[in-house]
C-alpha positions in Angstrom: 11.6 -4.4 -24.6 8.9 -6.0 -22.4 7.5 -9.4 -23.3 4.6 -11.4 -21.9 7.2 -13.6 -20.1 8.2 -10.7 -17.8 7.0 -10.4 -14.2 5.5 -7.3 -12.7 8.8 -6.2 -11.2 10.5 -6.4 -14.6 12.4 -9.7 -14.1 12.1 -12.4 -16.7 9.8 -15.2 -15.4 12.6 -17.8 -15.5 14.9 -15.6 -13.5 12.3 -14.8 -10.8 11.3 -18.4 -10.5 15.0 -19.5 -10.4 15.8 -17.1 -7.6 12.9 -18.4 -5.5 13.9 -22.0 -6.0 17.6 -21.3 -5.3 17.1 -19.2 -2.1 13.7 -20.1 -0.5 13.8 -23.1 1.9 11.1 -25.6 2.8 11.5 -24.5 6.5 10.7 -20.9 5.5 7.6 -22.0 3.6 6.5 -24.1 6.6 7.0 -21.0 8.8 5.0 -18.7 6.5 2.2 -21.2 6.3 2.0 -21.4 10.1 2.1 -17.6 10.6 -0.7 -17.0 8.1 -2.8 -19.8 9.7 -2.2 -18.8 13.3 -2.0 -15.0 12.7 1.1 -14.7 14.9 4.9 -15.0 14.8 4.9 -16.1 18.4 2.3 -18.9 18.0 4.1 -20.1 14.9 7.4 -20.2 16.8 5.7 -22.3 19.6 4.2 -24.7 17.1 7.5 -25.2 15.2 9.5 -25.4 18.5 11.7 -22.4 17.5 12.5 -19.0 19.1 10.7 -16.0 17.8 13.9 -14.3 16.6 14.7 -17.4 14.5 11.3 -17.2 12.9 11.6 -13.5 12.2 15.1 -14.0 10.7 13.8 -16.8 8.4 10.8 -14.8 7.2 13.1 -11.8 6.6 15.2 -14.0 4.3 12.1 -15.2 2.5 10.9 -11.6 2.1 14.3 -10.7 0.6 14.0 -13.5 -1.8 10.5 -12.5 -2.9 11.5 -8.9 -3.0 8.4 -7.4 -1.4 6.8 -7.4 2.1 4.9 -10.6 3.0 3.2 -9.4 6.2 1.6 -6.4 7.8 1.3 -5.9 11.5 -2.3 -5.3 12.7 -2.3 -4.7 16.4 -0.8 -7.8 18.0 -1.4 -10.0 15.0 0.0 -10.1 11.5 -1.8 -10.4 8.2 -0.4 -11.4 4.8 0.0 -8.9 2.1 -1.1 -9.7 -1.4 2.3 -11.2 -2.1 2.1 -13.1 1.2 -1.2 -14.6 0.2 0.2 -15.7 -3.1 3.2 -17.3 -1.4 0.9 -18.9 1.2 -1.3 -20.5 -1.6 1.9 -21.9 -3.2 3.1 -23.2 0.2 -0.2 -25.1 0.7 0.2 -26.7 -2.7 3.8 -27.6 -2.1 3.3 -29.0 1.4 0.2 -30.9 0.4 2.2 -32.5 -2.5 4.9 -33.5 -0.1 2.4 -35.0 2.3 0.9 -37.0 -0.6 4.4 -38.1 -1.6 5.1 -39.2 1.9 1.9 -41.3 2.0 2.8 -43.0 -1.3 6.4 -43.8 -0.2 5.1 -45.1 3.1 2.7 -47.4 1.2 5.5 -48.7 -0.9 7.4 -49.6 2.3 4.3 -51.2 3.9 4.4 -51.4 7.7 8.2 -52.1 7.9 9.2 -48.4 8.1 7.7 -44.9 7.8 6.4 -42.1 10.0 3.0 -41.7 11.7 1.8 -38.4 13.2 -1.1 -38.2 15.7 -2.7 -35.0 16.9 -4.8 -35.2 20.1 -6.6 -32.7 22.3 -5.2 -32.3 25.8 -7.4 -34.7 27.7 -6.6 -37.6 25.2 -3.0 -37.5 26.5 -4.1 -39.8 29.3 -4.6 -42.8 27.0 -3.2 -41.9 23.5 0.5 -42.5 24.5 -0.4 -46.1 25.7 -2.0 -46.8 22.3 1.0 -45.4 20.5 3.4 -47.4 22.6 1.5 -50.6 22.0 1.4 -49.8 18.3 5.2 -49.3 18.2 5.7 -52.6 20.0 3.8 -54.3 17.2 5.4 -52.3 14.4 8.9 -51.3 15.7 10.2 -49.9 12.4 7.6 -47.1 12.4 8.5 -43.7 13.9 5.7 -41.9 15.6 5.1 -38.3 16.8 2.4 -37.0 19.1 1.1 -33.4 19.2 -1.0 -32.6 22.3 -2.8 -29.2 22.4 -6.3 -27.8 22.9 -9.2 -28.3 20.5 -8.8 -25.0 18.6 -5.2 -25.8 17.8 -6.0 -29.4 16.7 -8.7 -28.1 14.3 -6.1 -25.7 12.9 -3.6 -28.5 12.4 -6.2 -30.7 10.7 -7.1 -27.8 8.3 -3.4 -27.6 7.4 -3.0 -31.4 7.1 -0.2 -31.4 9.7 -0.9 -34.9 11.0 -2.2 -38.2 9.8 -5.0 -38.7 12.3 -6.6 -36.8 15.2 -8.3 -37.7 18.4 -11.0 -35.3 19.7 -14.7 -35.1 20.4 -17.7 -33.6 18.7 -16.2 -33.6 15.1 -19.5 -32.2 13.7 -18.6 -28.9 15.5 -15.1 -28.7 14.0 -16.3 -26.6 11.1 -14.5 -29.0 8.7 -15.7 -31.8 6.4 -14.3 -34.8 8.2 -14.6 -38.6 8.6 -14.9 -39.8 12.1 -14.6 -43.3 13.6 -15.8 -44.0 17.2 -12.9 -44.7 19.6 -14.1 -44.6 23.2 -16.5 -42.9 25.6 -15.4 -39.6 27.3 -17.7 -38.8 30.2 -17.4 -35.4 32.0 -18.0 -35.5 35.7 -18.1 -32.9 38.5 -15.3 -33.0 41.0 -14.8 -31.5 44.4 -12.3 -32.0 47.3 -13.3 -34.9 49.4 -14.3 -32.7 52.4 -16.5 -30.4 50.3 -20.1 -30.1 51.8 -21.7 -31.4 48.6 -19.8 -34.7 48.7 -22.2 -37.5 49.5 -25.4 -35.6 48.6 -27.7 -37.0 45.9 -29.4 -35.3 43.0 -27.6 -32.0 43.3 -29.4 -29.5 41.0 -27.7 -27.4 38.4 -29.1 -24.3 40.2 -27.2 -25.4 43.4 -24.1 -26.1 41.4 -24.2 -22.6 39.9 -23.8 -21.1 43.4 -20.4 -22.8 43.8 -17.1 -21.3 42.8 -16.3 -23.0 39.5 -12.9 -23.6 37.8 -12.9 -23.7 34.0 -10.4 -24.6 31.3 -9.1 -21.8 29.0 -11.1 -20.6 26.0 -10.7 -23.1 23.1 -11.0 -26.1 25.3 -13.6 -28.7 24.4 -14.4 -29.4 28.0 -15.1 -25.8 28.7 -17.5 -25.6 25.8 -19.4 -28.6 26.9 -19.7 -27.4 30.5 -20.8 -23.9 29.5 -23.4 -25.4 27.1 -24.8 -27.7 29.9 -25.3 -24.7 32.2 -26.8 -22.6 29.3 -29.4 -25.4 28.6 -30.8 -24.7 32.1 -30.6 -20.9 31.6 -27.7 -20.7 34.0 -24.1 -19.6 33.9 -21.3 -21.1 36.1 -19.9 -18.8 38.8 -16.3 -18.8 37.3 -13.7 -18.1 39.9 -10.6 -19.0 37.8 -9.6 -20.1 34.3 -6.7 -22.6 34.1 -4.8 -23.9 31.1 -4.5 -27.6 32.0 -6.5 -30.4 33.6 -3.6 -31.0 36.1 -3.8 -27.3 37.2 -7.5 -27.6 37.8 -7.1 -30.8 39.9 -4.5 -29.1 42.0 -6.7 -26.0 42.4 -9.6 -28.2 43.6 -7.4 -29.9 46.1 -6.2 -26.4 47.3 -9.9 -25.5 48.0 -10.2 -22.9 45.3 -13.5 -24.4 43.9 -15.1 -27.3 42.0 -14.9 -28.2 38.3 -16.0 -30.6 35.6 -13.3 -32.8 34.0 -13.1 -35.8 31.8 -13.0 -39.1 33.8 -9.9 -39.9 31.7 -8.0 -37.3 33.7 -8.2 -39.5 36.8 -7.5 -42.9 35.3 -3.7 -42.7 35.8 -3.7 -41.8 39.5 -6.5 -44.2 40.6 -9.1 -41.5 40.9 -6.8 -38.9 42.5 -7.1 -39.6 46.3 -8.3 -36.2 47.4 -11.0 -35.7 44.8 -14.6 -36.9 44.9 -17.3 -37.1 42.3 -20.5 -35.1 42.9 -23.9 -36.5 42.0 -25.2 -33.7 39.9 -28.4 -33.7 37.7 -27.3 -33.5 34.1 -24.0 -35.2 34.7 -22.0 -37.0 33.6 -22.0 -35.3 30.2 -21.7 -38.2 27.9 -19.1 -37.3 25.3 -17.2 -39.5 22.8 -13.7 -39.8 21.5 -13.3 -40.1 17.7 -10.4 -40.8 15.4 -10.8 -38.1 12.7 -9.2 -37.0 9.4 -10.3 -34.7 6.6 -12.9 -36.2 4.4 -11.5 -37.3 1.0 -8.0 -37.5 2.2 -6.2 -40.8 1.4 -4.8 -42.4 4.5 -1.5 -44.1 4.3 -1.1 -47.8 5.0 0.3 -46.9 8.4 -2.5 -44.5 9.3 -5.1 -47.2 8.3 -3.3 -49.7 10.4 -3.2 -47.4 13.4 -6.9 -46.6 13.1 -7.8 -50.2 13.2 -5.3 -50.9 16.0 -6.7 -48.1 18.1 -10.4 -49.1 17.6 -9.5 -52.5 18.9 -8.4 -50.9 22.2 -11.8 -49.5 23.0 -12.6 -52.3 25.5 -9.4 -51.6 27.4 -10.1 -47.9 27.5 -13.7 -48.4 28.7 -12.6 -51.0 31.3 -10.1 -48.5 32.7 -12.9 -45.8 33.0 -15.1 -48.3 34.8 -12.4 -49.0 37.4 -12.0 -45.3 38.0 -15.8 -44.8 38.3 -15.9 -47.6 41.0 -13.2 -45.8 43.0 -14.9 -42.5 42.8 -18.4 -43.9 43.6 -17.0 -45.7 46.7 -15.2 -42.5 47.9 -18.3 -40.3 47.3 -20.5 -42.8 49.2 -18.1 -43.2 52.1 
């Protein structure tokens, strides 16, 4: 006899629910959420700091618990089945509830203990650790974590509420409804090796720059997007010789004579302007960008997150002063 309380596969609702609660784990739900969001077992493994076989094994266990396939392979990517989408929706609800619970528990503890998660795009790694370190000195009972990745991944993490706050530029282009607080300037400058023929020249045109071999960050990088847009505004395209996945790799490539590039001034603040690099005087540069502290609009920030936001904003003068010192070094080198 079939009753309204039975599921589609014939199991009583209480039995099906009980089986899921008994056998599914929070880690499995986190993995499924990451796979659906990223479209890849490999990328989910990277984000969760696990091996791909471990991810596959955990998803197989979750599939066995559910009793029906959760994913379909489409080329190199995977897509959720109908059952996978249902489990994903439940995952988002569960993980959001746990995040809200964590916020409430942290508020009860005040600033004596708790956890704070900060996600930043790659270039912000040149100053974000210093802010986090100073924050930990003031609030030693708080554990902090820092996720550094490119702009595309940070937007994905923000959509999934993986962190408490984010540092990146151009929040209006994120495609999400966010609240943004000014943090610091983030100028993009054109760099060449100190013996490059354009070093020391004034008013270099974009047309002249387009003739040079250009080094660009990988797709998904905010710096890349800004540079390509600046060329496009003049009806030009950069002569791309190479795409590289990090600012450090680009600096080394410039020094090796492989080309020129545009990078954030922040990438040079830790090494005193990088002794073998010079700033070019190019029309339309620097590109004046800005760092913001960002979080999804309408999301309640924990007491810790609010404290960090205020603490970081107070560091703006120090960040700007560090940029000015680097500017002075590069101007002197370019002139001399």
